[in-house]
N, C-alpha and C positions, 0 to 999 in steps of 0.2 A: 793327471789324474784329478778328479773333482773334488773339492772338498767345501764342508758345510759349517758354519759356524757354529757352534753349542755352546749354551749358559755355562754349561757345567766343564765341560772336557777341552775346551777351546776350538781349535779346528779337529775336525774327522775327516778323514780321507776313505774314498769309497772305492774301491774295485770295482771294476766291470759288472759283475753278476749284484752287486748291492744296488748300482746303479739302476739295472733293468728292474728288479725287485720293487725298487723305490717307487718308480711310475705305474705300479699296477693299483687296481681300485681297492683290493684288501686293506695294502698298506697305507694307500691314502687315506680310506677309512678311519684311521687310527689317528687322523688328525681333530678327529671330532668326538674322539673317547677321552674325557679327562681320566690323567693314569689316577687322582687321588679321589674320584669320583665326589664323593658326599663331605669329605673333606673341607674343600673350598665352602661351605656353610662355616667353617669352623676359623681357616686360614684364609684369606680371600685371595691371596697371590698364588695360591697352590692351584694355579690352571693350566699348569703344564697337560702335555697329553703324552698318549703311550707312543704316539710317534717318534717324540722326543725320547721318551726313553727307550724304546728300540733302537734309536742311532744310537743312543749313550751303550746298549748290551753290546751292539755292533761293533764297536769301538773299544771295549775292553776284551772281547773275545778276539779282536785282530790283535791286540797287543800280547796277548795269552798265548796264541800261537806261534805268534815270531818268538816268545821268550822260550816256548818248548821247541822250537824248530822242529814243527812237524812236516811232515811230506805234504806236498801241493793239496794233493784229491782230499787229505782227511782234513787239512786248513782250511778251503773252501766250503766243505760241507758244515763245520764247525760255524764260520762267518755267515752263512747263510742261514741255519739255524739261529743263531743267535738274533739277525735282524727280522727275522719272521714269528719269533716266539711267542708273540702277543696276537698275532691275526686272529685266534680262535677266540679272543672275547666278545662277548654282548656288551651293550649300550652300560655304562657305568662300572663294568669290568665286574669286580667281584661281586657289585653290590644285585645284581641280575644272576650270579652265577647258578646259586642253587634251583632257582625259577627255571632256569636253562636244564640244567641238570635231571630235575622232576617230567621234563617234558619230552629231552631229547635225548636222556642216557646219555650224555657226552659231556666230558669234563673239557675245559679250554685248551686245556694241553695235547688233545687231541684232534690234532689240525690232516690227518692224511686226507680227510674227506674234501678238506679245503683245496689241499695242494691239487688234488685229482680232477677238481670241479671247475677250476679259475686259471687266470693266466700265471698265476705263483707258478703252478706245475709246468706251464709252457717254457716259461724264463728258466726254471731249473734245468728242466729237459734239453735247452740250446746250450747250456752251460756245461753239460754233463753232469750233474749233478744227481744223484739218486734221488727220487721222493721222499721213500721208503724210508732210507738211512736220515734225512734230514725231519721226517715225521717223529723217526725213534729219536731222535738227539732232543729234541724239543720236550720230549715226555721224559728226558734224563735216561735213555738206554743206548746202548750202542758203544763203542769206543768212542771213551770223552766224554760221555752225555752228561755226565756231572759238571761238566765245565761251565754248559748253558742252565743246566736244570738240576742242581745236587746241595750238599750242606751248605758250601762256601762257593755260591755260583759267581758269573759275571753280570744276571741278574739282579741279583741280592745286591751286589757292590753299588751297583746304576741305581735304583732306584732307593736305597739309604742316602746316597748322596744328594741326588737329585730331589727329593723329596725334604731332605733339610734346607737344602738350597732355596726351593720354593716357597716352603712355608715359614724359615726364617728361623726354624727349632734347628741348634746344633747338633743336638744328641747323634745325628744320623752321620756326622763327620766321620769316615774313616780313611786309613792309610790304602787305600785300593791299589794304587800305584806298588808298595810293597808287597802288597799280599800277592798283585801277580807275577811280580820278579820271584817270589819265594815257590813257586809252582813247580814240582819237580813230577816227572814220570816214573814210577818202581811198577816192572813187573805191567805196564798199561794202565795203573791206576793213576787217578790226579793227586797227588798229595802235596802238603806244606811243608816246606824247611823247617826244622827245630827252632832257628834263631826267629822263627817270626811266630811262635805262641802270642805274646803278645798282640799283633796284628790281628788275629784270628780271633782272637779273645776281644779285643775292639769291635768285632763286627757284632758278637753277640751281645755283648752290651749296649751297641747302639740300638739295635732293634729290640730290644728289651725296652728301652726308654723312648723309641719312637713308639713303641706299641702303647704306652703308657699316655703320653702324650699328644701322638699323632692319630695312629691307626686305629686305635678301640676311643676317641675322646666319644664321650655320650652321645654329642649332638651329631656326630656322623653315625652313630649305632641306631641313633633314632630316626634319622632319614633314611638310613639305608632298610632298617625294618619295616618304615611305611612304603618303600619302593617295591622291596620284595611282596610286600602284601597286594600291591595295586599291579604288579608285573601279574602275579600268581592269577588273579582276577581275569586279564584282558587274555593270558593265554587260558585259563580254566574255558571262559563262554566263550572259546573261539574267538575271539575279537582279531586277534593276530595269532597267524600260522607260526609256530614254534620255530621252524627254519629262518622264518623272514624276520622274526623277532629280534633272533640271534645276533643277526645282521644290522641293524637300527644304530643309529649314533645317538650319542645322549640326546639331543635335542628332538629329534624324531621321536622317542621313547616317548619322551615330556609331552609331546604332540597328541599320539596316541592314547593315551592317560587320559588327557584333555577332552578330547572326541568322547569319550566314552563315560555316559552320566554316571554309573558307578564308582567311576576312578576319577570322575575330574576332580572332587574335594581334592582330594590327594596330591594330584596335579597343581592346582593351586596354592596347597600347602607347600610343597616343594619348592615351585616358581619363588614364592612370595616368602619364605623362613617361617611360616606358621606353625613350627612341628608340633608334635605332640611334645608333652612334658612326662617326666620322671615321677611316675605315680608310686612305683619301688624300686629300690637299688639296693638289694642284697650283698653281703660279702660269701664268700664260699663257707664258711663255717655257719652261716645262718641258714644255710639252704640242703634240704634234705637231699642225698644223693641222687633219688628216683627223679628231682626235677631238674638234674645237671646233662645237660647236652641231649636234648631231648629229639625226637624225630618229629617232622614236620607235622605227621597228622594227629601225633600227641599232644604238639605245643597247639595247634588249631583248638583241639578239643578244650583243655585247659583255659584258652583264651574266653571260649564261648561258656566254658563255668564260671569264670570270674567276672564275666560281663551280666552274667544270669542273677548271679547272689548281689552284685553291684546296683541293677536295675538299670544297666546301661545297656544302648545299642552293641551286638557284637561286634562291630566295626571301629566301635572305640576303643578296641582293649587290644595291645601288642605284645605280646610275651617273647623276651630275648633271652634265652639261655645259652651260652656258648660252651663249645664243648674247652677240654682242660688244654691251656697255650702248651705245646711242645718247642723245644730248642732244636731245631734239625742241624744249627752249627756246631753241636756239640757231636755230631757224626762226621764231620770233616776228618780227615786224616792228615796225623802230621809225624814227619819223619823223625826219628828217634833213636841214635846208634845206629843207623842204616835200617832200621823196621819201621814199618807206618805203624801207628798207635790212634786212637779215637782222640779227638780234642778233648772229651767226655773225661777220659781215662788218666788223661795229662794234664787237665787244667780246674783247680779246686774252686775256681769262679761258676763253674756249670751248676753245682748243685745250688751256689747260692742264687744263681740266677731264675733256675726253676720255681727256687719257694718266692722269689720275688712274682714271676707272672703269674703264679696263684694267689698272691698277696692283692693284685691288681684287679683278680677274676670280680667279674659284677653279674648278678643276674637283675635284668632290667625289665619294667612292666611299664606301657606308655600309653599315656590317653591324653583325650583333649581336656584342656584347664578346667572346664567346668564340673568333672567327673573324677578329679584326682582323687580326693577323699574316699569317694565311695569305691573306686576302685583298689586305692591301698589298702581299706578294710578289708574289701573282700578278697586280696593275693594273700595277706598273710592269712586266712582262713583256710583258702584254697591250695595253697601250698605248704602250709603250715611253717612257714617262716618264723626264726626265732629273730631276738634282737628288733631294733627299729629300722624299718623297712625305707624310712624316707629318705630321700638324697640330701 
């Protein structure tokens, strides 16, 4: 059996299906898509890729199916789905996800088309694995789909420990080995043994802390927002075909942006870390409800209005109003006296962490340094912000 040395899980053993899948173009492309995209501009060592992460998820899924003693066909499907779960991601992963969804109407977890149209499907069929079943599993559906995409899945377990390892931020370190050993099957559903509530809570705590320090760091948010605007421009102007765009690597996308005059400055700023700065950074209680979790069109309209009031070029203003954070881990099911219960109903920590997520929420408005003050004043006026929005 072939083994691969991994920086997080040590040696990963590959089954024949995994070996064959790894040699396909869609899997090899993931070597050139960073797992944490623009977080690398904050934590320089965060250069790990979605290829490494996919191997880690496969490894944890393999351990889970062995622990659960599943029948071979189901185990093979879950391992395959775990390995290919990220092949639908576009360049820079989540940072271009919304632009791709706007133009293709497709989420990165919807990979049925990719399995059918590429050699991934050929490999799976040769191994006797149903393509539709794999696609459903990646989307969290079907028997034990929650193992790959659910409230407390092996995807989350790997990215927390891997991101912690590569950023040097220790908060994501969780006891994933104990969590996997605590997996149980009750009426075909995945649950966690009652004596491992603390391990499940640790995953929730870890993601909350990693959100605050890594995933939602303001520098990464600024770079991601700039990347989204530039991506939208090349797609809307027909410079890049949406299907081809979704299959680019990180570096290929920067090349596309650099070669198109309207987005060349964004590409240069991203390459050289000359990012926009925070003109406004507002707490949740200081932002009227009408300006929270905005649609794309509404966001762009408000950007133009802020720019007009500030006397700035419309491209100089980026509004970033995220949605309200949720805790999917709280929906994980814990086995209590033989009956499954939601972790959120069993753990008093959940409510506190939901409050913590609200506390770290910020609305951002970003602009070049030379117009920061005028954009800040215009933002207060247009968005009716309370308090001091200065970062």
